[in-house]
C-alpha positions as CSV (number, residue, x, y, z in Angstrom):
1,M,-3.5,-100.2,-62.8
2,G,-6.7,-98.3,-61.7
3,T,-8.8,-99.1,-58.8
4,P,-11.5,-101.5,-59.9
5,T,-15.1,-100.3,-59.7
6,R,-18.0,-102.2,-58.2
7,P,-21.4,-102.3,-60.1
8,D,-23.2,-100.4,-57.3
9,D,-20.5,-97.6,-57.2
10,P,-21.9,-94.1,-58.4
11,P,-20.5,-92.8,-61.5
12,A,-17.5,-90.5,-61.2
13,A,-19.4,-87.4,-62.2
14,E,-21.9,-88.1,-59.3
15,R,-19.0,-88.6,-56.8
16,L,-17.3,-85.3,-57.8
17,S,-20.6,-83.5,-57.8
18,G,-21.2,-84.8,-54.1
19,H,-17.7,-83.7,-53.1
20,S,-18.2,-80.3,-54.7
21,A,-21.7,-80.0,-53.0
22,R,-20.0,-80.8,-49.5
23,D,-17.0,-78.4,-50.2
24,R,-19.4,-75.6,-51.1
25,A,-21.5,-76.3,-47.8
26,R,-18.0,-76.2,-45.8
27,R,-17.0,-73.0,-47.5
28,Q,-20.4,-71.3,-46.9
29,L,-20.5,-72.4,-43.3
30,A,-16.8,-71.3,-42.8
31,G,-17.8,-67.9,-44.5
32,A,-20.9,-67.6,-42.1
33,R,-18.7,-68.3,-39.1
34,G,-16.2,-65.6,-40.3
35,R,-18.9,-63.0,-40.7
36,F,-20.3,-63.9,-37.4
37,T,-16.9,-63.8,-35.5
38,G,-16.3,-60.2,-34.2
39,T,-19.9,-59.2,-34.2
40,W,-21.8,-57.8,-31.3
41,A,-23.9,-61.0,-31.1
42,H,-20.7,-63.1,-31.0
43,A,-19.1,-61.0,-28.2
44,F,-22.5,-61.1,-26.3
45,I,-22.7,-65.0,-26.5
46,A,-19.0,-65.2,-25.4
47,Q,-19.8,-63.0,-22.4
48,L,-22.8,-65.1,-21.5
49,K,-20.5,-68.1,-21.4
50,T,-18.0,-66.4,-19.4
51,V,-20.5,-65.5,-16.5
52,D,-22.3,-69.0,-16.9
53,A,-25.6,-67.3,-17.5
54,V,-28.0,-70.3,-18.0
55,S,-27.2,-72.4,-15.0
56,W,-26.4,-69.5,-12.7
57,T,-30.0,-67.8,-13.2
58,T,-31.6,-71.0,-12.2
59,I,-29.5,-71.6,-9.1
60,F,-30.0,-67.9,-8.2
61,G,-33.7,-68.2,-8.4
62,A,-33.6,-71.2,-6.0
63,E,-31.2,-69.3,-3.6
64,L,-33.6,-66.4,-3.4
65,L,-36.6,-68.6,-2.7
66,W,-34.9,-70.4,0.1
67,S,-32.9,-67.7,1.7
68,V,-33.8,-64.1,0.8
69,L,-37.6,-64.6,0.9
70,P,-37.5,-66.3,4.3
71,L,-35.3,-63.4,5.6
72,L,-37.8,-60.7,4.4
73,I,-40.7,-62.8,6.1
74,L,-38.9,-63.0,9.3
75,L,-37.9,-59.2,9.3
76,S,-41.4,-58.3,8.4
77,S,-42.7,-60.5,11.3
78,L,-40.4,-58.7,13.7
79,A,-41.5,-55.4,12.3
80,S,-45.3,-56.4,12.5
81,T,-45.8,-55.6,8.7
82,R,-46.9,-58.0,6.0
83,I,-44.4,-59.2,3.5
84,D,-47.2,-60.3,0.9
85,D,-48.2,-56.8,0.2
86,D,-44.7,-55.7,-0.8
87,L,-44.1,-58.8,-2.8
88,S,-47.3,-58.5,-4.6
89,R,-46.5,-54.8,-5.4
90,H,-43.1,-55.7,-6.7
91,I,-44.5,-58.6,-9.0
92,G,-47.2,-56.4,-10.1
93,L,-50.1,-58.7,-9.1
94,N,-53.7,-57.7,-9.5
95,Q,-56.2,-58.2,-6.6
96,D,-56.8,-61.9,-7.2
97,G,-53.1,-62.6,-7.5
98,A,-52.4,-60.6,-4.3
99,H,-55.1,-62.3,-2.5
100,I,-53.5,-65.8,-3.3
101,V,-50.0,-64.6,-2.3
102,A,-51.6,-63.3,1.1
103,G,-52.9,-66.9,1.9
104,L,-49.2,-68.2,1.9
105,F,-48.3,-66.3,4.9
106,R,-49.7,-66.4,8.5
107,G,-51.7,-63.5,9.7
108,S,-50.4,-63.7,13.2
109,P,-46.7,-64.9,12.9
110,S,-45.0,-66.7,15.7
111,H,-42.4,-64.8,17.7
112,D,-40.6,-67.6,19.5
113,V,-37.1,-66.4,20.1
114,L,-35.4,-69.7,19.3
115,A,-37.3,-70.1,16.1
116,I,-36.7,-66.5,15.0
117,S,-33.1,-66.5,15.9
118,T,-32.3,-69.8,14.0
119,G,-34.3,-68.6,11.1
120,L,-32.5,-65.2,10.9
121,I,-29.1,-67.0,11.1
122,F,-29.8,-69.4,8.3
123,S,-31.6,-67.1,6.0
124,F,-29.0,-64.4,6.5
125,V,-26.2,-66.7,5.7
126,G,-27.9,-67.8,2.6
127,T,-28.6,-64.2,1.7
128,I,-24.9,-63.3,1.9
129,A,-24.3,-66.4,-0.4
130,V,-26.7,-64.8,-2.8
131,V,-24.7,-61.5,-2.8
132,T,-21.5,-63.4,-3.0
133,S,-22.9,-64.9,-6.4
134,I,-23.7,-61.8,-7.8
135,E,-20.4,-60.4,-7.1
136,E,-18.9,-63.3,-8.7
137,R,-20.8,-62.7,-12.0
138,Y,-19.7,-58.9,-12.0
139,E,-16.0,-60.2,-11.4
140,R,-16.4,-62.5,-14.4
141,A,-18.0,-59.9,-16.7
142,F,-15.4,-57.3,-15.9
143,A,-12.4,-59.6,-15.5
144,S,-11.8,-58.5,-11.9
145,K,-9.8,-60.4,-9.4
146,R,-11.6,-62.4,-6.9
147,L,-11.5,-61.0,-3.1
148,G,-13.2,-63.8,-1.4
149,R,-13.8,-64.0,2.2
150,R,-12.0,-60.5,2.5
151,D,-15.2,-59.0,1.0
152,V,-17.7,-60.4,3.4
153,P,-18.3,-57.1,5.4
154,R,-19.0,-55.3,1.9
155,R,-21.6,-58.0,1.0
156,I,-23.4,-57.5,4.5
157,A,-23.3,-53.7,4.0
158,W,-24.9,-54.2,0.7
159,V,-27.8,-56.3,2.2
160,F,-28.5,-53.6,4.7
161,V,-28.6,-51.0,1.9
162,L,-30.9,-53.2,-0.2
163,L,-33.4,-53.4,2.7
164,L,-33.2,-49.6,3.1
165,V,-33.9,-49.0,-0.6
166,L,-36.8,-51.5,-0.4
167,I,-38.4,-49.6,2.7
168,L,-37.8,-46.2,1.0
169,Q,-39.5,-47.3,-2.3
170,A,-42.4,-48.8,-0.5
171,T,-42.7,-45.3,1.4
172,I,-42.5,-43.0,-1.5
173,Q,-44.3,-45.1,-4.2
174,K,-47.7,-43.9,-3.7
175,P,-46.8,-40.2,-3.3
176,V,-44.7,-40.4,-6.4
177,R,-47.5,-42.0,-8.4
178,T,-49.9,-39.1,-7.1
179,A,-47.6,-36.4,-7.9
180,V,-46.0,-37.4,-11.3
181,G,-48.6,-39.9,-12.9
182,P,-48.0,-43.5,-14.0
183,V,-45.8,-42.6,-17.0
184,A,-43.5,-40.2,-15.3
185,Q,-43.3,-42.8,-12.5
186,V,-41.7,-45.3,-14.8
187,G,-39.0,-42.7,-15.6
188,V,-38.6,-42.1,-11.9
189,R,-38.1,-45.9,-11.2
190,F,-35.7,-46.2,-14.2
191,L,-33.4,-43.4,-12.8
192,I,-33.5,-44.9,-9.3
193,A,-32.7,-48.5,-10.6
194,T,-29.9,-47.2,-12.8
195,L,-28.3,-45.3,-9.8
196,F,-28.8,-48.4,-7.6
197,F,-27.4,-50.9,-10.1
198,W,-24.6,-48.5,-10.9
199,W,-23.5,-48.2,-7.2
200,T,-24.1,-51.9,-6.8
201,M,-21.6,-52.9,-9.4
202,H,-19.0,-50.6,-8.3
203,F,-19.7,-51.3,-4.5
204,L,-19.5,-55.0,-4.8
205,L,-16.4,-54.8,-7.0
206,A,-14.7,-52.5,-4.5
207,G,-13.8,-50.0,-7.2
208,R,-11.9,-52.6,-9.4
209,A,-13.8,-51.3,-12.3
210,S,-14.4,-47.6,-12.9
211,W,-17.6,-45.7,-12.7
212,R,-17.4,-45.1,-16.4
213,V,-16.9,-48.8,-17.3
214,L,-20.1,-49.6,-15.2
215,L,-22.4,-46.9,-16.5
216,R,-23.6,-48.8,-19.7
217,P,-24.2,-52.1,-17.6
218,A,-26.1,-50.3,-15.0
219,I,-28.4,-48.7,-17.6
220,V,-29.1,-51.9,-19.5
221,T,-29.8,-53.6,-16.1
222,A,-32.2,-50.8,-15.2
223,L,-34.0,-51.3,-18.5
224,L,-34.3,-54.9,-18.0
225,W,-35.6,-54.4,-14.5
226,I,-38.3,-52.0,-15.8
227,G,-39.1,-54.5,-18.6
228,L,-39.4,-57.3,-15.9
229,A,-41.7,-55.2,-13.9
230,I,-44.0,-54.4,-17.0
231,F,-43.9,-58.1,-18.0
232,S,-44.7,-59.2,-14.4
233,S,-47.7,-57.0,-14.2
234,V,-49.1,-58.3,-17.6
235,Y,-48.2,-62.0,-17.1
236,F,-47.9,-63.3,-13.6
237,S,-51.2,-62.5,-12.1
238,S,-52.9,-64.9,-14.5
239,V,-50.4,-67.5,-14.3
240,L,-50.4,-67.4,-10.5
241,V,-54.2,-67.7,-10.3
242,S,-54.2,-70.7,-12.7
243,D,-51.3,-72.4,-11.0
244,S,-52.9,-72.0,-7.7
245,H,-56.2,-73.5,-8.9
246,E,-54.5,-76.4,-10.7
247,Y,-51.5,-77.2,-8.3
248,G,-52.5,-75.5,-4.9
249,T,-49.9,-73.8,-3.0
250,I,-46.9,-75.5,-4.6
251,G,-48.2,-73.9,-7.8
252,V,-47.8,-70.5,-6.4
253,V,-44.3,-71.3,-5.1
254,F,-43.3,-72.4,-8.7
255,T,-44.6,-69.1,-9.9
256,L,-42.5,-67.2,-7.4
257,L,-39.5,-69.3,-8.3
258,T,-39.9,-68.3,-11.9
259,W,-40.1,-64.6,-11.1
260,F,-36.8,-65.1,-9.0
261,I,-35.1,-66.8,-11.9
262,L,-36.0,-63.8,-14.1
263,I,-34.5,-61.5,-11.5
264,G,-31.4,-63.3,-11.9
265,G,-31.6,-62.9,-15.7
266,V,-31.8,-59.3,-15.1
267,F,-28.5,-59.3,-13.2
268,V,-26.6,-61.5,-15.5
269,L,-27.9,-60.3,-18.7
270,G,-27.6,-56.6,-17.7
271,A,-23.9,-57.1,-16.9
272,A,-23.0,-59.1,-19.8
273,A,-24.7,-56.8,-22.4
274,G,-23.5,-53.7,-20.7
275,A,-20.0,-54.9,-20.6
276,V,-20.0,-55.7,-24.3
277,W,-21.6,-52.4,-25.2
278,H,-18.9,-50.5,-23.3
279,H,-16.0,-52.7,-24.6
280,R,-17.3,-52.2,-28.2
281,S,-17.7,-48.5,-27.9
282,Q,-14.1,-48.0,-27.1
283,P,-11.7,-47.0,-29.9
284,T,-8.8,-48.9,-28.3
285,S,-8.4,-52.4,-26.8
286,P,-11.7,-53.9,-25.6
287,A,-9.7,-54.5,-22.2
288,A,-9.0,-50.9,-21.8
289,G,-10.5,-49.2,-19.0
290,Q,-11.5,-52.4,-17.0
291,H,-8.9,-51.9,-14.2
292,G,-9.1,-48.1,-14.3
293,G,-10.4,-48.1,-10.5
294,S,-12.5,-45.4,-9.2
295,S,-13.1,-42.3,-11.1
């Protein structure tokens, strides 16, 4: 005997039509997934998941705020220079924004030995932790084996090289701008950034990924760095002034935190996009060349 029907049951034709519509929707969704799988976007999203991009950039910005920035302030204090001028220049702030940032720093910093020593120790340890997290992103992006504590001297050396690069950049920026003009200066900054990020990836990975593998990630990271500089010069001055008027000093700190988070985005997006670009440009297996060593 057939299954009895209830008065409120839809007609058989409607039930079949509903099943058919759902089946078509499932087939269309499966087809869309099939077309998406294997694309550049699919590989890029997978790489972002591998490097844990979203949560890492937020943590990275906070780490810069509580460790690297205090270290730079302390070193500038010992050298009797003002970090606010360098910070404003890197963010691209206008005169109003630079004046607000200058108000965050003391004009006559204390040189108490105990305070300076304690601050240097804690901020330097925090800075090494930041470098370690960058190295870990690169290890994930390029499927490299962790070195752990054995790589601490390399991380310390990278910090000192970074400080030298920042000092050099501050020294030559004005002469370069005068000599080549603002447009050519962007090209010079892109070239320097590409070389620096290229060397950074190879150095922090201790040669576990070849120079050839790291070239495209370095180019993408440098492009994002220049893009961040242009965006910062247009966006952050007005935001910083507005946040300062509305929230006071803490508003300026929030603006700096946003800028630091974007710096983290430059590192992780550059590595992820560059790694995908390199892998998809290879005629053989995507894993080829990852462990080629120095070349």
